PAZAPA-4460 file (N, C-alpha, C; in steps of 0.05 Angstrom, whole numbers, plus 32768, in hexadecimal, padded with zeros to 4 digits):
% residues 270
    n_x    n_y    n_z   ca_x   ca_y   ca_z    c_x    c_y    c_z   seq   type   mol
   9165   806E   81BB   9172   8054   81BE   917E   804A   81A4     1      M     A
   916F   804E   818E   9178   8045   8174   9192   8054   816C     2      Q     A
   9193   806E   8173   91AB   807D   816D   91C3   8073   817D     3      E     A
   91BE   806D   8197   91D3   8062   81A7   91DE   8048   819C     4      L     A
   91CC   8036   8195   91D4   801D   8189   91E5   8021   8170     5      V     A
   91DD   8035   8160   91EC   803C   8147   9208   8046   814E     6      A     A
   920A   8057   8163   9224   8062   816B   9236   804B   8175     7      V     A
   922B   803A   8185   923B   8023   818F   9245   8012   8178     8      V     A
   9233   800E   8165   923B   7FFE   814D   9252   800C   813E     9      H     A
   9251   8027   813C   9266   8036   812E   9280   8033   813E    10      D     A
   927E   8036   8158   9296   8034   8169   92A4   8019   8167    11      L     A
   9293   8004   8167   929D   7FE9   8166   92AA   7FE2   814A    12      R     A
   92A2   7FF1   8136   92AD   7FED   811B   92C5   7FFE   8115    13      Q     A
   92C5   8017   811F   92D8   802B   8116   92ED   8033   812B    14      Q     A
   92E7   802F   8144   92FA   8038   8159   930C   8020   8160    15      C     A
   9327   8023   815E   9339   800D   8164   9336   8002   8181    16      P     A
   9332   8014   8194   932F   800B   81B0   9315   7FFD   81B4    17      W     A
   92FF   8008   81AB   92E5   7FFB   81AF   92E4   7FE0   81A0    18      D     A
   92F1   7FDF   8189   92EF   7FC7   8179   92FD   7FAF   8186    19      R     A
   9311   7FB4   8196   9320   7F9E   81A2   9315   7F95   81BD    20      K     A
   92FF   7FA2   81C7   92F4   7F9A   81E1   92E7   7F7F   81DF    21      Q     A
   92E9   7F70   81F6   92DE   7F55   81F8   92CB   7F55   8210    22      T     A
   92BE   7F3E   8214   92AD   7F3A   822B   92BE   7F3E   8245    23      V     A
   92D6   7F32   8245   92E7   7F34   825C   92EF   7F51   8263    24      A     A
   92F4   7F61   824F   92FC   7F7C   8254   92E5   7F8F   8259    25      S     A
   92CD   7F87   8250   92B5   7F98   8253   92A8   7F94   826F    26      T     A
   92AB   7F7C   827A   929E   7F76   8294   92A6   7F8A   82A9    27      R     A
   92BF   7F8F   82AE   92C6   7FA3   82C3   92BC   7FBF   82BD    28      P     A
   92BB   7FC6   82A3   92B0   7FE0   829B   9293   7FE2   82A2    29      L     A
   9284   7FCD   829E   9268   7FCC   82A5   9264   7FCF   82C3    30      M     A
   9275   7FC1   82D2   9273   7FC3   82EF   9279   7FDF   82F9    31      L     A
   928D   7FEC   82ED   9294   8007   82F4   927D   801A   82F0    32      N     A
   9270   8017   82D9   9259   8029   82D3   9242   8023   82E6    33      E     A
   923E   800A   82EF   9229   8004   8302   922E   8012   831C    34      T     A
   9247   8011   8326   924D   801E   833F   924C   803D   833D    35      Y     A
   9254   8047   8326   9253   8064   8322   9236   806E   8321    36      E     A
   9224   805E   8315   9208   8065   8315   91FD   8064   8331    37      L     A
   9204   804F   833F   91FB   804C   835B   9203   8065   836C    38      D     A
   921C   806D   8369   9226   8084   8377   9217   809E   8370    39      E     A
   9211   80A1   8356   9201   80B8   834D   91E5   80B8   8359    40      A     A
   91D9   80A0   8359   91BE   809E   8365   91BE   80A5   8382    41      L     A
   91D3   809D   8390   91D5   80A3   83AC   91DA   80C1   83B1    42      R     A
   91E8   80CE   839F   91EE   80EA   83A2   91D4   80FB   839E    43      S     A
   91C3   80F1   838C   91AA   80FF   8386   91AD   8116   8372    44      G     A
   91C5   811A   8367   91C9   812F   8354   91BD   8127   8339    45      D     A
   91A8   8136   832F   919B   812E   8316   91AE   812D   82FE    46      P     A
   91C0   8140   82FC   91D3   8141   82E6   91E5   8128   82E6    47      H     A
   91F0   8121   82FE   9201   810A   8300   91F2   80F0   82FA    48      D     A
   91D9   80EF   8304   91C9   80D7   82FF   91C4   80D3   82E1    49      I     A
   91BC   80E8   82D4   91B7   80E6   82B7   91D0   80DE   82A8    50      A     A
   91E7   80E9   82AF   9200   80E3   82A2   9207   80C5   82A6    51      E     A
   9206   80BD   82BF   920E   80A2   82C6   91FB   808D   82BB    52      E     A
   91E1   8094   82BB   91CD   8082   82AF   91D3   807E   8291    53      L     A
   91DA   8094   8284   91E1   8092   8268   91F9   8080   8263    54      G     A
   920E   8084   8274   9226   8073   8272   921F   8056   8277    55      D     A
   920D   8051   828A   9205   8035   8291   91F7   8028   827A    56      Y     A
   91E4   8037   826E   91D5   802C   8257   91E8   8027   823F    57      I     A
   91FA   803A   823B   920E   8037   8225   921E   801D   8229    58      F     A
   9227   8018   8242   9237   8000   8246   9227   7FE7   8242    59      M     A
   920D   7FE8   8248   91FC   7FD1   8243   91FA   7FCB   8225    60      G     A
   91F6   7FE0   8216   91F4   7FDD   81F8   920F   7FD4   81ED    61      V     A
   9224   7FE0   81F8   923F   7FD9   81EF   9245   7FBB   81F4    62      F     A
   923E   7FB2   820C   9242   7F96   8213   9231   7F84   8201    63      L     A
   9219   7F8C   81FB   9208   7F7D   81E8   9216   7F79   81CD    64      A     A
   9223   7F8E   81C3   9230   7F8C   81AA   9248   7F7A   81AC    65      D     A
   9257   7F7C   81C2   926E   7F6A   81C6   9265   7F4D   81C7    66      V     A
   924F   7F48   81D5   9245   7F2C   81D8   923B   7F21   81BD    67      L     A
   922F   7F33   81AD   9226   7F29   8193   923D   7F21   8181    68      E     A
   9253   7F30   8182   926A   7F2A   8171   927A   7F12   817C    69      K     A
   927C   7F11   8197   928E   7EFD   81A3   9280   7EE2   81A9    70      E     A
   9266   7EE4   81B0   9258   7ECC   81B8   923E   7EC7   81A9    71      R     A
   9238   7ED7   8195   9221   7ED4   8185   9207   7ED6   8195    72      D     A
   9207   7EE7   81A9   91EF   7EEC   81B9   91E2   7F06   81AE    73      I     A
   91CA   7F03   81A3   91BD   7F19   8195   91B0   7F2C   81A9    74      K     A
   91B4   7F46   81A5   91A8   7F5B   81B6   9189   7F59   81B4    75      F     A
   917E   7F55   819D   9161   7F53   8199   9156   7F3B   81A9    76      D     A
   9165   7F25   81A9   915C   7F0D   81B7   915B   7F13   81D5    77      E     A
   9170   7F21   81DF   9171   7F28   81FB   915A   7F39   8203    78      A     A
   9153   7F4D   81F2   913D   7F5F   81F8   9122   7F50   81F8    79      L     A
   911F   7F3F   81E4   9106   7F2F   81E3   9104   7F1D   81FB    80      R     A
   911A   7F12   8203   911A   7F00   821B   9112   7F0E   8234    81      G     A
   911D   7F26   8239   9116   7F34   8252   90FA   7F3E   8251    82      V     A
   90F0   7F46   823A   90D4   7F4F   8238   90C1   7F38   823E    83      V     A
   90C7   7F21   8233   90B6   7F09   8238   90B7   7F01   8255    84      A     A
   90CF   7F03   8262   90D2   7EFC   827E   90C2   7F0E   8290    85      K     A
   90C4   7F28   828A   90B6   7F3C   829B   9097   7F38   8299    86      L     A
   908E   7F32   8281   9071   7F2E   827E   9068   7F14   828D    87      K     A
   9079   7EFF   828B   9073   7EE6   8299   9072   7EEA   82B7    88      F     A
   9085   7EFA   82C1   9087   7EFE   82DE   9074   7F13   82E9    89      R     A
   9064   7F20   82D8   9050   7F33   82E1   9035   7F2B   82D6    90      H     A
   902B   7F14   82DE   9011   7F0B   82D4   8FFA   7F1C   82DF    91      P     A
   8FFF   7F2B   82F4   8FEB   7F3D   82FF   8FE7   7F55   82ED    92      H     A
   8FF9   7F59   82DA   8FF7   7F6F   82C6   8FF0   7F63   82AA    93      I     A
   8FFF   7F4D   82A3   8FFC   7F42   8288   8FEC   7F28   8289    94      Y     A
   8FDF   7F22   829F   8FCF   7F0A   82A1   8FB7   7F0F   82B3    95      G     A
   8FAD   7EF9   82C0   8F95   7EFB   82D0   8F9A   7EF8   82ED    96      S     A
   8FB3   7EF6   82F6   8FB9   7EF2   8312   8FB2   7F0C   8322    97      V     A
   8FA7   7F08   833A   8FA0   7F1E   834B   8FB4   7F20   8362    98      K     A
   8FBD   7F38   8368   8FCF   7F3D   837F   8FC4   7F53   8390    99      V     A
   8FCA   7F52   83AA   8FC0   7F66   83BC   8FD4   7F7C   83C1   100      R     A
   8FEE   7F74   83C1   9003   7F88   83C8   901E   7F7F   83BD   101      N     A
   9032   7F8E   83C4   904D   7F88   83B9   9058   7F6D   83C3   102      A     A
   9050   7F66   83DC   9058   7F4C   83E7   904E   7F35   83D6   103      E     A
   9035   7F37   83CD   902A   7F22   83BB   9039   7F21   83A1   104      D     A
   9040   7F38   8397   904F   7F39   837E   906A   7F2B   8381   105      V     A
   9078   7F30   8397   9092   7F23   839B   908F   7F05   839F   106      L     A
   907B   7EFD   83AE   9077   7EE0   83B2   9071   7ED2   8398   107      A     A
   9060   7EDE   8388   9059   7ED2   836E   9071   7ED2   835B   108      N     A
   9081   7EE8   835C   9099   7EEA   834C   90AC   7ED3   8352   109      W     A
   90AF   7ECD   836C   90C2   7EB7   8373   90B7   7E9C   8369   110      E     A
   909D   7E98   836B   9092   7E7E   8361   9097   7E7C   8342   111      K     A
   9093   7E91   8334   9096   7E91   8317   90B4   7E8C   8310   112      L     A
   90C6   7E99   831F   90E2   7E95   831A   90EA   7E78   831D   113      K     A
   90DE   7E6B   8332   90E5   7E4E   8336   90DB   7E3D   8320   114      R     A
   90C4   7E45   8314   90B9   7E36   82FD   90CB   7E39   82E5   115      K     A
   90D5   7E52   82E1   90E6   7E58   82CA   9100   7E49   82CC   116      E     A
   910B   7E47   82E4   9126   7E3D   82E8   9125   7E25   82FB   117      K     A
   9115   7E11   82F3   9112   7DF9   8304   912C   7DEA   8309   118      A     A
   9140   7DEF   82F7   9159   7DE1   82FA   9168   7DEA   8313   119      R     A
   9161   7E02   831D   916E   7E0C   8335   9165   7DFD   834E   120      R     A
   9177   7DF6   835F   9171   7DE7   8377   9169   7DFA   838E   121      K     A
   9170   7E13   838D   916C   7E25   83A3   9163   7E40   8398   122      S     A
   9153   7E4E   83A8   914B   7E6A   83A1   9163   7E7C   83A2   123      I     A
   9178   7E74   83AE   9190   7E84   83B1   91A4   7E80   839A   124      L     A
   919E   7E6E   8388   91B1   7E68   8372   91B6   7E80   8360   125      D     A
   91A3   7E92   835E   91A6   7EA8   834C   91B3   7EC0   8358   126      G     A
   91BC   7EBE   8371   91CA   7ED5   837E   91E6   7ED6   8373   127      V     A
   91EE   7EEC   8366   9209   7EED   8359   921F   7EEB   836E   128      P     A
   9232   7EDA   8369   9249   7ED7   837B   925B   7EEF   837B   129      A     A
   925A   7EFF   8366   926C   7F16   8363   9262   7F2F   8371   130      A     A
   924A   7F2E   837C   923F   7F46   8389   9250   7F4D   83A1   131      L     A
   9251   7F67   83A8   925E   7F6F   83C1   9250   7F60   83D8   132      P     A
   925F   7F5A   83ED   9255   7F48   8402   923C   7F52   8410   133      A     A
   923B   7F6C   8416   9223   7F77   8423   920A   7F74   8412   134      L     A
   920D   7F7B   83F8   91F7   7F79   83E5   91EF   7F5C   83E2   135      H     A
   9203   7F4A   83E0   91FD   7F2E   83DD   91ED   7F23   83F5   136      Q     A
   91F6   7F2B   840D   91E8   7F22   8426   91CB   7F2C   8426   137      A     A
   91C7   7F45   841E   91AC   7F50   841E   919A   7F42   840A   138      Q     A
   91A6   7F3C   83F3   9196   7F2E   83DE   918F   7F12   83E7   139      L     A
   91A2   7F04   83F4   919C   7EE9   83FF   9185   7EEA   8413   140      I     A
   9186   7EFE   8425   9171   7F01   8439   9157   7F07   842C   141      Q     A
   9157   7F18   8418   913E   7F20   840A   9132   7F08   83FC   142      E     A
   9143   7EF7   83F0   9138   7EDF   83E3   912A   7ECD   83F8   143      R     A
   9137   7ECA   840F   912B   7EB9   8424   9111   7EC5   842F   144      C     A
   9110   7EE0   8430   90F8   7EED   8439   90E0   7EE6   8427   145      R     A
   90E5   7EE4   840E   90CF   7EE0   83FB   90C1   7EC5   83FF   146      R     A
   90CF   7EB2   840C   90C3   7E98   8411   90BC   7E95   842F   147      V     A
   90BD   7EAB   843E   90B4   7EAB   845A   90C9   7EA5   846F   148      G     A
   90E3   7EA2   8466   90F8   7E9C   847A   9105   7EB6   8482   149      F     A
   90F9   7EC3   8497   9102   7EDE   849E   90F7   7EE4   84BA   150      D     A
   9103   7EF8   84C6   90F9   7F03   84E0   90E0   7F14   84DA   151      W     A
   90CF   7F17   84EF   90B7   7F27   84EC   90BC   7F44   84F3   152      D     A
   90CF   7F4A   8504   90D2   7F65   850F   90F0   7F6C   8510   153      D     A
   90F8   7F85   8509   9114   7F8C   850B   9120   7F8A   8527   154      P     A
   910F   7F8B   853C   9119   7F89   8557   9123   7F6C   855C   155      R     A
   9117   7F59   854E   9121   7F3D   8550   913D   7F3B   8543   156      Q     A
   9140   7F4A   852E   915A   7F49   8520   916F   7F57   8531   157      V     A
   9167   7F6D   853E   917A   7F7B   8550   9183   7F68   8567   158      L     A
   9170   7F58   8571   9178   7F44   8586   918C   7F31   857A   159      D     A
   9188   7F29   8561   919B   7F17   8554   91B7   7F24   8552   160      K     A
   91B7   7F3E   854B   91D0   7F4C   8549   91DE   7F4C   8564   161      V     A
   91CF   7F51   857A   91DB   7F51   8595   91E6   7F35   859B   162      A     A
   91D7   7F20   8593   91E1   7F05   8598   91FB   7F00   8589   163      E     A
   91FD   7F09   8570   9215   7F05   8561   922D   7F15   856D   164      E     A
   9227   7F2D   8577   923C   7F3D   8584   9247   7F2E   859C   165      V     A
   9235   7F22   85AB   923E   7F13   85C3   924F   7EFB   85BB   166      E     A
   9248   7EEE   85A5   9257   7ED7   859C   9274   7EDF   8593   167      E     A
   9276   7EF7   8587   9290   7F01   8580   92A0   7F07   8599   168      V     A
   9292   7F13   85AC   929F   7F1A   85C6   92AA   7F01   85D4   169      R     A
   929A   7EEB   85D3   92A2   7ED2   85E0   92BB   7EC7   85D3   170      Q     A
   92BC   7EC8   85B8   92D3   7EBE   85AA   92EC   7ECE   85B1   171      E     A
   92E9   7EE9   85B4   9300   7EFA   85BB   9309   7EF5   85D7   172      L     A
   92F8   7EEA   85E9   9300   7EE5   8604   930F   7ECB   8608   173      R     A
   930E   7EBA   85F4   931B   7EA0   85F6   933A   7EA3   85FA   174      R     A
   9346   7E94   860D   9363   7E96   8611   9372   7E90   85F7   175      P     A
   9369   7E7C   85E8   9375   7E74   85CF   9361   7E7B   85B9   176      R     A
   9363   7E94   85B0   9350   7E9E   859C   9355   7E91   8581   177      R     A
   933E   7E88   8575   9340   7E7C   855A   9338   7E91   8546   178      S     A
   934B   7E98   8534   9345   7EAC   851F   932E   7EA2   850D   179      A     A
   932D   7E88   8509   9318   7E7E   84F7   92FC   7E81   8504   180      A     A
   92FB   7E7C   851E   92E1   7E7F   852C   92D9   7E9D   852E   181      R     A
   92EC   7EAE   8533   92E6   7ECB   8534   92DC   7ED4   8519   182      V     A
   92E9   7ECB   8504   92E1   7ED3   84E9   92C5   7EC9   84E3   183      R     A
   92BE   7EB1   84EC   92A3   7EA6   84E7   928E   7EB7   84F6   184      E     A
   9294   7EBD   850F   9281   7ECC   851F   927E   7EE9   8515   185      E     A
   9294   7EF4   850B   9293   7F0F   84FF   9281   7F0E   84E6   186      M     A
   9283   7EF9   84D7   9272   7EF6   84BF   9255   7EF5   84C7   187      G     A
   924F   7EE5   84DC   9233   7EE3   84E5   9229   7EFF   84EE   188      D     A
   923A   7F0E   84FC   9232   7F28   8506   922D   7F3B   84EE   189      L     A
   923E   7F3B   84DA   923A   7F4C   84C3   9220   7F44   84B4   190      L     A
   921B   7F2A   84B2   9203   7F21   84A4   91EA   7F2A   84B4   191      F     A
   91EB   7F29   84CE   91D5   7F32   84DF   91D0   7F50   84DC   192      A     A
   91E6   7F60   84DA   91E4   7F7D   84D7   91D7   7F84   84BC   193      L     A
   91DE   7F75   84A7   91D2   7F79   848D   91B4   7F73   848F   194      V     A
   91AD   7F5E   849E   9191   7F57   84A1   9182   7F6D   84AF   195      N     A
   918F   7F79   84C3   9182   7F8F   84D2   917D   7FA7   84BF   196      L     A
   9191   7FAD   84AF   918F   7FC3   849B   9177   7FBE   8488   197      A     A
   9175   7FA5   847F   915F   7F9E   846D   9144   7FA1   847A   198      R     A
   9142   7F99   8493   9129   7F9B   84A1   9121   7FB9   84A6   199      H     A
   9135   7FCA   84A6   9130   7FE6   84AA   912E   7FF5   848F   200      L     A
   912B   7FE5   8479   9128   7FF0   845E   9140   8000   8456   201      D     A
   9158   7FF7   845E   9171   8005   8456   9181   7FF3   8445   202      M     A
   918F   7FFF   8432   91A3   7FF1   8422   91BD   7FEF   8431   203      D     A
   91C5   7FD7   843A   91DC   7FD4   844B   91F5   7FDF   843D   204      A     A
   91F9   7FD9   8424   9210   7FE2   8415   9211   8001   8414   205      E     A
   91FB   800D   840E   91FA   802A   840C   91FD   8037   8428   206      G     A
   91F1   802A   843C   91F4   8035   8457   9211   8036   8461   207      T     A
   921F   8020   845B   923B   8020   8462   924B   8033   8452   208      L     A
   9244   8037   8438   9252   804B   8428   924E   8067   8434   209      K     A
   9236   806D   843E   9231   8086   844A   9243   808A   8463   210      D     A
   9245   8075   8473   9256   8076   848B   9273   8079   8483   211      A     A
   927C   806C   846E   9298   806F   8464   929D   808C   845C   212      N     A
   928A   8097   844D   928D   80B3   8444   928E   80C6   845B   213      R     A
   927D   80C2   846F   927D   80D4   8486   9297   80D2   8496   214      K     A
   92A1   80B9   8499   92BA   80B6   84A8   92D1   80C4   8499   215      F     A
   92D2   80C0   847F   92E7   80CC   846F   92E7   80EB   8471   216      R     A
   92CE   80F6   846F   92CC   8113   8471   92D7   811D   848B   217      T     A
   92D0   8110   84A1   92D9   8119   84BB   92F7   8114   84C0   218      R     A
   9301   80FD   84B6   931D   80F7   84B9   932E   810B   84A9   219      F     A
   9324   8113   8492   9333   8126   8482   9336   8141   8490   220      E     A
   9322   8148   84A1   9325   8160   84B2   933D   815E   84C4   221      V     A
   9341   8146   84D0   9358   8141   84E1   9372   8144   84D1   222      I     A
   9372   8138   84B9   938A   8139   84A8   9391   8156   84A1   223      E     A
   937D   8166   8499   9382   8181   8491   938B   8192   84A8   224      R     A
   9380   818E   84BF   9387   819D   84D7   93A4   819A   84DE   225      K     A
   93AE   8182   84E0   93C9   817E   84E8   93DD   8182   84D2   226      F     A
   93D4   817F   84B9   93E6   8186   84A2   93EB   81A4   84A2   227      A     A
   93D6   81B4   84A9   93D9   81D1   84AA   93EC   81D9   84C0   228      A     A
   93ED   81C9   84D5   93FF   81CE   84EB   941C   81C4   84E6   229      D     A
   941F   81B7   84CF   9439   81AC   84C8   9441   8193   84D8   230      G     A
   942C   8184   84E1   9431   816C   84F1   942A   8153   84E2   231      R     A
   943B   813E   84E6   9435   8124   84DA   941F   8117   84EB   232      E     A
   940B   810D   84DD   93F4   8102   84EC   93FC   80EB   84FE   233      L     A
   940E   80DB   84F5   9416   80C3   8504   9423   80CB   851F   234      A     A
   942C   80E4   8522   9439   80EC   853B   9426   80FB   854D   235      T     A
   940D   80FF   8544   93FA   810E   8555   93ED   80FB   8568   236      V     A
   93EC   8102   8582   93DF   80F1   8596   93C1   80ED   858F   237      P     A
   93B7   80D6   8596   939B   80CF   8591   9388   80E4   859D   238      L     A
   938F   80EE   85B5   937E   8101   85C3   937A   811B   85B2   239      E     A
   938F   8124   85A5   938D   813C   8595   937D   8136   857C   240      E     A
   9381   811F   856F   9371   8118   8558   9353   8115   8560   241      M     A
   934F   810A   8578   9333   8107   8582   9325   8122   8585   242      E     A
   9334   8136   858F   9328   8150   8593   9320   815D   8578   243      A     A
   9331   815A   8564   932A   8164   8549   9313   8154   853D   244      V     A
   9313   813A   8542   92FC   8129   8538   92E2   8133   8544   245      W     A
   92E1   813A   855D   92C9   8144   8569   92C0   815E   855D   246      Q     A
   92D4   816F   8556   92CE   8188   8549   92C2   8183   852D   247      Q     A
   92CD   816F   851F   92C3   8168   8504   92A6   815E   8506   248      A     A
   92A0   814F   851B   9285   8145   851F   9271   815C   8521   249      K     A
   927A   8171   852F   9268   8188   8534   9263   8198   851A   250      K     A
   9277   8197   8508   9274   81A6   84EF   925B   819C   84DF   251      L     A
   9257   8182   84E0   9240   8177   84D2   9237   815E   84E1   252      K     A
   9227   8162   84F5   921F   814D   8507   920E   8139   84F8   253      S     A
   9216   811F   84FB   9207   810A   84EE   9205   80F1   84FF   254      G     A
   9211   80F2   8516   920F   80DB   8528   9224   80C6   8526   255      G     A
   9236   80C9   8512   924B   80B5   850F   9262   80BD   8521   256      A     A
   9275   80AB   8523   928D   80B1   8532   928B   80A9   854F   257      G     A
   927A   8097   8557   9277   8090   8573   9287   8077   857A   258      K     A
   9290   8068   8567   929D   804F   856D   92BA   8051   8566   259      T     A
   92CC   804B   8579   92E8   804C   8574   92F0   8034   8563   260      R     A
   9300   8039   854E   930A   8024   853D   9328   8020   8543   261      V     A
   932F   8009   854D   934C   8004   8553   9355   7FEC   8542   262      R     A
   936A   7FF0   8534   9376   7FDB   8524   9392   7FD7   852C   263      Q     A
   939E   7FC1   8525   93B9   7FBC   852C   93CC   7FD2   8522   264      A     A
   93D9   7FDF   8534   93EC   7FF3   852C   93E0   800E   8525   265      G     A
   93C6   8012   8529   93BA   802B   8522   93A2   8030   8533   266      S     A
   939A   804A   8534   9382   8051   8544   9371   8063   8533   267      K     A
   9357   8061   8535   9345   8072   8526   932B   8076   8535   268      G     A
   931A   8085   8529   9300   808C   8536   92EA   808A   8521   269      R     A
   92D5   807B   8529   92BF   8078   8517   92A5   807F   8525   270      N     A
***
């Protein structure tokens, strides 16, 4: 770590590009590295994980140097602060508090956070607004769970999903459909689906990424098939594309592809 800090210091002094970076220009780079590390973790490849973890740590140290120069925020102070916070929030390790399980740890963690940040009016105040929507929804639900506002059983959540599906269906049946109401009900449905994923110990964001990847892999089989035949995909009847889609499913069965996706002016299969 000391060598990395020294390298970052050299870059920030001697490299014209690194020297001109600001907080504004570094933020998106930090986000990119976060997503790239997440993708590597999901892939499970040890080499990719090690590489992306290194890039992620580098960007953290780089941002620390930028913040010190631009806003006089000292790296050492940040490190001392996080160490003190972690010790304060783990009194079962660094104090005399007794806990029985992970649930006790989380409940106590939430109480200590409220003491630290009494100025906050809600336990949800610390949920970052910039998070991807699925991740944000799951974090909101997790925060509520810590104070007991949650379903007891995933089957109850599944019933809620069914209820939200019916509310969307009702809005679509209206003679004079309101786009605003449909949008609201769709939001409720998505929120309920995230809740179901959480109750099944799944990461909603990652689960949808897996589905996206699977759909792309299968759709690309369709593209390659008709490109090899010299045919424009837009001119191929849906029935022919469907037949190839079913073949693609058999190549690597995973259970996706059961729901037809229809959008204005286009047809697809999911």
